[in-house]
C-alpha positions in Angstrom: -7.2 -10.3 -14.5 -8.9 -8.6 -11.6 -11.1 -10.4 -9.1 -14.1 -8.2 -8.7 -15.7 -8.1 -5.2 -19.4 -7.3 -5.7 -20.6 -3.9 -4.4 -23.0 -4.1 -1.5 -21.6 -7.2 -0.1 -19.8 -7.8 3.1 -17.0 -10.2 4.1 -17.2 -11.3 7.7 -14.2 -13.5 8.8 -13.8 -14.9 5.3 -17.7 -15.5 4.5 -19.6 -13.2 2.1 -22.9 -11.8 3.5 -25.4 -9.6 1.8 -25.6 -5.9 3.2 -29.2 -6.8 4.5 -27.5 -9.4 6.7 -25.1 -6.9 8.1 -27.8 -4.4 8.9 -29.9 -7.2 10.5 -26.8 -7.8 12.8 -27.1 -4.1 14.0 -23.6 -3.4 12.4 -22.7 -0.2 10.6 -25.6 2.0 9.7 -25.6 5.5 8.0 -25.0 8.3 10.7 -22.4 10.1 12.7 -19.0 8.4 12.8 -18.2 7.1 16.2 -15.1 8.2 18.2 -13.7 4.7 17.9 -13.5 4.8 14.1 -10.3 5.4 12.2 -10.5 6.6 8.6 -7.8 6.8 6.0 -6.8 6.6 2.3 -4.6 4.0 0.8 -2.9 4.5 -2.5 0.2 3.2 -4.1 2.8 3.2 -6.9 2.8 7.0 -7.7 5.8 6.4 -10.1 7.1 10.0 -10.4 9.3 10.1 -13.5 6.9 8.3 -15.7 4.1 9.7 -18.1 0.5 8.4 -18.8 -0.3 7.9 -22.4 -3.5 9.8 -21.9 -5.1 11.6 -19.0 -8.1 14.0 -19.1 -7.7 14.7 -23.0 -3.9 15.2 -22.5 -1.2 13.0 -24.0 2.0 12.0 -22.3 1.0 13.4 -19.1 3.5 13.7 -16.4 3.2 11.9 -13.1 3.1 15.1 -11.2 -0.1 16.2 -13.0 -1.9 12.8 -12.5 -0.9 12.5 -8.8 -1.9 16.2 -8.2 -5.3 15.3 -9.5 -5.3 12.2 -7.2 -4.7 14.5 -4.3 -7.4 16.9 -5.3 -9.8 14.0 -5.4 -8.7 13.1 -1.8 -9.2 16.8 -0.8 -12.8 16.5 -2.1 -13.7 13.5 0.0 -15.0 15.3 3.2 -18.1 16.5 1.4 -18.8 13.3 -0.4 -21.3 10.7 0.9 -20.3 7.1 1.2 -22.5 4.6 -0.7 -25.5 2.7 0.9 -23.4 -0.3 0.9 -24.1 -1.7 4.4 -20.5 -0.8 5.5 -19.3 1.4 8.2 -21.0 4.9 8.0 -23.0 3.8 5.0 -24.7 6.7 3.4 -22.9 9.3 5.6 -20.4 12.0 4.7 -16.9 10.8 4.6 -15.8 13.8 6.7 -12.4 13.7 8.4 -9.3 11.6 7.4 -6.8 10.5 9.9 -4.1 9.7 7.5 -3.1 9.0 3.9 -0.8 5.9 3.3 1.4 5.7 0.2 2.3 2.1 -0.6 5.7 2.7 -2.3 7.3 3.2 -5.7 7.2 6.9 -5.3 10.1 7.3 -7.8 10.4 5.3 -10.8 13.7 3.5 -11.5 16.1 6.0 -13.0 16.6 3.8 -16.0 18.4 5.1 -19.1 16.3 4.9 -22.3 18.2 4.3 -25.7 21.4 5.4 -24.0 20.0 8.6 -22.9 19.3 10.1 -19.4 15.8 8.5 -19.3 13.9 8.6 -16.1 14.5 11.6 -13.8 16.5 11.2 -10.6 14.8 9.9 -7.5 15.8 13.2 -5.8 13.6 15.1 -8.4 10.8 12.5 -8.0 10.7 12.8 -4.3 10.6 16.6 -4.3 7.6 16.5 -6.5 6.0 13.9 -4.5 6.3 15.9 -1.4 5.0 18.9 -3.1 1.7 17.0 -4.3 1.2 14.8 -1.2 2.8 16.6 1.9 2.0 20.2 0.7 -1.1 19.5 -1.3 -3.2 17.4 1.1 -5.7 19.8 2.7 -8.0 17.3 4.6 -8.0 17.2 8.4 -8.5 14.5 11.1 -11.4 14.5 13.7 -9.5 16.9 15.8 -8.9 19.5 13.1 -5.3 18.6 12.6 -3.8 18.2 9.2 -4.2 14.6 8.0 -1.0 12.7 8.5 1.0 11.2 5.6 2.6 7.7 6.0 5.0 6.4 3.2 6.7 3.1 2.7 9.3 2.2 0.2 8.7 0.1 -2.9 10.9 -2.0 -5.2 11.7 1.0 -7.3 12.7 3.2 -4.5 15.0 0.4 -3.2 16.5 -0.4 -6.6 17.4 3.3 -7.0 19.3 3.0 -3.8 21.2 -0.3 -4.6 21.5 -0.4 -8.3 19.7 -2.4 -11.0 20.9 -4.8 -13.7 20.0 -2.3 -16.5 21.9 1.0 -16.6 20.5 3.8 -14.5 21.3 7.5 -14.5 22.8 8.0 -12.1 23.9 4.5 -11.0 22.2 4.9 -7.5 20.3 7.8 -5.8 19.0 6.8 -2.2 17.0 10.1 -1.9 13.6 8.4 -1.7 14.7 5.7 0.7 16.6 8.1 3.0 13.5 10.6 3.0 11.1 7.9 3.8 13.2 6.7 6.7 13.6 10.1 8.1 9.8 11.1 7.5 8.4 8.1 9.2 11.1 7.5 12.0 12.3 11.0 12.6 15.7 10.0 14.0 17.5 12.4 16.2 20.2 12.6 13.5 18.5 12.3 10.1 20.1 9.9 7.7 21.8 11.4 4.5 22.7 9.7 1.2 26.4 9.4 2.4 25.4 7.9 5.8 22.6 5.7 4.5 23.4 1.9 4.3 20.7 -0.2 2.6 21.3 -3.5 4.6 21.8 -1.7 8.0 19.1 0.9 7.7 16.0 -1.2 6.7 12.9 0.7 7.4 10.1 -0.4 9.9 7.7 1.7 11.8 4.5 1.1 13.9 1.7 3.2 15.1 -1.1 2.8 17.6 -4.3 4.5 16.4 -7.8 4.1 17.7 -7.1 0.7 19.4 -5.6 -0.7 16.1 -1.8 -1.6 15.9 -0.3 -0.8 12.4 2.9 -1.8 11.0 4.7 -0.3 8.1 7.3 -2.5 6.3 10.1 -2.1 3.7 9.1 -3.8 0.6 7.9 -7.3 2.0 7.8 -9.1 5.4 11.1 -11.0 4.9 13.1 -12.4 7.6 14.6 -9.0 8.7 11.0 -7.4 8.7 9.5 -10.4 10.4 12.1 -10.1 13.2 11.2 -6.5 13.6 7.4 -7.3 13.6 8.0 -10.0 16.3 9.9 -7.6 18.6 7.2 -5.0 18.1 4.4 -7.4 18.7 5.9 -8.5 22.0 4.4 -5.2 23.5 1.1 -5.6 21.6 -1.8 -7.3 23.2 -2.7 -10.6 21.6 -6.3 -9.3 21.2 -5.2 -6.1 19.5 -5.9 -6.1 15.7 -2.7 -5.6 13.7 -2.9 -4.0 10.2 0.3 -4.3 7.9 1.2 -1.8 5.2 4.0 -3.0 2.8 4.7 -2.8 -1.0 4.7 -6.4 -2.3 1.8 -8.9 -2.4 2.0 -11.8 0.1 2.9 -14.1 -2.8 6.0 -12.1 -3.3 7.9 -12.1 -6.7 11.1 -14.1 -6.8 13.1 -11.3 -8.4 13.0 -9.2 -5.2 15.1 -11.6 -3.3 19.0 -12.0 -3.2 20.4 -13.8 -6.3 21.1 -17.5 -5.2 23.6 -17.9 -8.1 27.3 -17.4 -8.5 28.5 -14.3 -6.7 24.9 -13.5 -5.5 25.1 -10.0 -7.2 22.8 -8.0 -9.5 23.4 -9.0 -13.0 21.4 -8.9 -16.4 21.7 -12.8 -16.7 20.0 -13.8 -13.4 17.8 -10.6 -13.1 17.6 -10.9 -9.3 17.3 -7.4 -7.7 18.7 -8.2 -4.2 16.1 -6.0 -2.4 15.0 -8.3 0.3 17.1 -9.7 3.2 16.9 -13.4 2.1 18.6 -15.4 -0.7 16.0 -17.0 -3.0 15.5 -20.6 -1.7 13.3 -22.0 -4.4 15.8 -22.3 -7.2 18.0 -20.4 -9.7 15.3 -18.5 -11.7 13.1 -15.4 -11.2 10.3 -17.4 -13.0 9.9 -19.7 -9.9 7.3 -19.3 -7.4 8.4 -18.1 -4.0 7.0 -21.1 -2.2 9.4 -21.5 0.7 9.4 -17.7 1.5 5.6 -17.7 1.5 5.7 -20.6 3.9 7.8 -18.6 6.3 5.2 -15.8 6.2 2.4 -18.3 6.6 4.2 -19.6 9.8 4.6 -16.1 11.2 0.9 -15.5 10.5 0.0 -18.7 12.4 1.9 -17.6 15.5 0.2 -14.2 15.4 -3.5 -14.5 14.6 -4.3 -10.9 15.5 -2.3 -9.8 12.4 -5.5 -9.9 10.1 -5.2 -7.3 7.4 -2.5 -6.4 4.8 -2.5 -3.6 2.5 -0.1 -3.5 -0.7 0.6 -2.1 -4.1 3.2 -3.3 -6.6 0.8 -5.3 -9.0 -1.4 -2.3 -9.6 -5.1 -3.0 -9.6 -7.8 -2.8 -6.9 -8.7 -6.1 -5.2 -9.8 -7.4 -2.0 -9.0 -11.0 -1.4 -8.0 -13.6 1.2 -4.5 -15.0 1.4 -4.1 -18.5 3.1 -0.6 -19.3 2.2 0.9 -22.4 0.3 -0.2 -24.8 3.1 -3.6 -23.1 3.4 -3.1 -22.4 7.1 -3.2 -18.7 7.4 -6.1 -16.4 7.0 -5.3 -12.8 6.0 -7.6 -10.1 4.6 -5.5 -8.6 1.8 -6.2 -5.4 -0.1 -4.3 -4.7 -3.2 -4.2 -0.9 -4.6 -4.2 0.6 -8.1 -1.6 2.8 -9.4 -2.3 6.3 -10.9 0.4 5.5 -13.6 0.8 1.9 -14.1 -2.6 0.5 -13.4 -3.0 -3.0 -14.9 -6.5 -1.8 -15.9 -6.7 1.9 -15.3 -3.5 2.5 -17.4 -5.7 2.1 -20.6 -9.1 3.1 -19.0 -8.6 6.3 -16.8 -12.2 6.0 -15.6 -11.0 2.9 -13.5 -8.2 5.0 -11.6 -8.9 4.3 -7.9 -7.6 4.7 -4.3 -9.1 3.0 -1.2 -11.0 4.8 1.4 -10.9 2.8 4.7 -13.0 3.0 7.8 -12.2 1.0 10.9 -14.5 0.7 13.9 -12.2 -0.6 16.6 -14.9 -1.1 19.1 -16.7 -3.6 17.0 -13.6 -4.6 15.1 -14.8 -4.1 11.7 -13.0 -2.5 8.7 -14.7 -1.4 5.5 -12.6 -0.9 2.4 -14.1 1.0 -0.5 -12.8 1.4 -3.9 -13.0 5.2 -4.7 -13.0 5.7 -8.5 -11.5 9.2 -8.5 -11.6 10.0 -12.2 -14.9 8.3 -13.1 -16.0 11.3 -15.2 -13.2 13.9 -16.1 -15.9 16.2 -17.5 -17.9 16.3 -14.3 -17.7 18.9 -11.4 -17.2 15.9 -9.0 -15.2 13.0 -10.3 -15.5 10.7 -7.4 -17.6 7.5 -7.8 -17.7 4.4 -5.6 -16.8 1.0 -6.8 -16.3 -2.3 -4.8 -17.0 -2.2 -0.9 -15.9 -5.0 1.3 -16.3 -5.1 5.3 -14.1 -7.5 7.2 -13.6 -8.5 10.8 -10.3 -7.6 12.4 -10.3 -10.0 15.1 -10.6 -13.8 15.4 -9.9 -16.2 18.4 -6.5 -17.9 18.1 -8.3 -21.1 17.5 -8.5 -21.7 13.9 
């Protein structure tokens, strides 16, 4: 199911080149990380409230234990050496981390199980997440400040706020959505569960870091998010690389759109989840591909060629790939992240548990994304091993 990108290979503007070719081009070599480099970790789908069948010889292991181990692995990174893969800072110490980005689904849906309470409340899951990630993260950035935590909402966080077609206990708990909004936007008057309105208070945030513009979106770039992106990009130079963080993959699932049938409600027959701003335009079934919606995203990317990289979770395995859209007119470097709890591969093989360590050289407009296998040998003193490594360009001319 996974598309494996070979280690020690480099992707430059969509073409794979060997590591030797990268070195010959005087690109990244081992050594001191330049001041123009930004470095961060991307992980997704923490799914507090679930248990793993097995983890480090334990059975039915709580998400707090697994995520705590993931954060401990992140804390070990500064003294770990990058692989000799030809990417940015190959062979050098990882060193500082500017931020950690969590790609959503912090709290698993609070679904009842066999008529019982089932999955814990989103409020409990959010508290556990903050304990592990906000309080437990010990790394620092290049200036010695604590590594920042960026969080975006996933479909489970959103469903906990708006309800679901299967019974949940309670029927709704917007804690994760409200807390993400307040954490990332820091409004003068923080939202509360009673003042939060899902349709009005849609989350969008952006950051300028080391010459790179970063946009953080709610679930997927639907019409509401694209409108926010468009307004935000009006103040961003057309030559500034833009990196997007969101939960869903570009070929978004139909079920996340508004129900096109009947009363357009959330119901067990149609199984649409009403999480995005748009009514599904491709037909009455969640089994249909989201072609019309993807075409809208494709058109947006055509208008904004500096939006070149996209990080997401949701489907839960590590993959680096190119997305071109239904009409094959877009070019987007996409990075899919594993889940510590629901990995398509790592759920049954804990040695494949991974997050991504990302290095960006804004001066040369290069980005290296490395798969970090953080539980490769649970019996070893240091569990971290390196998997796939891909380097991409973050700028192209508008001419395609």
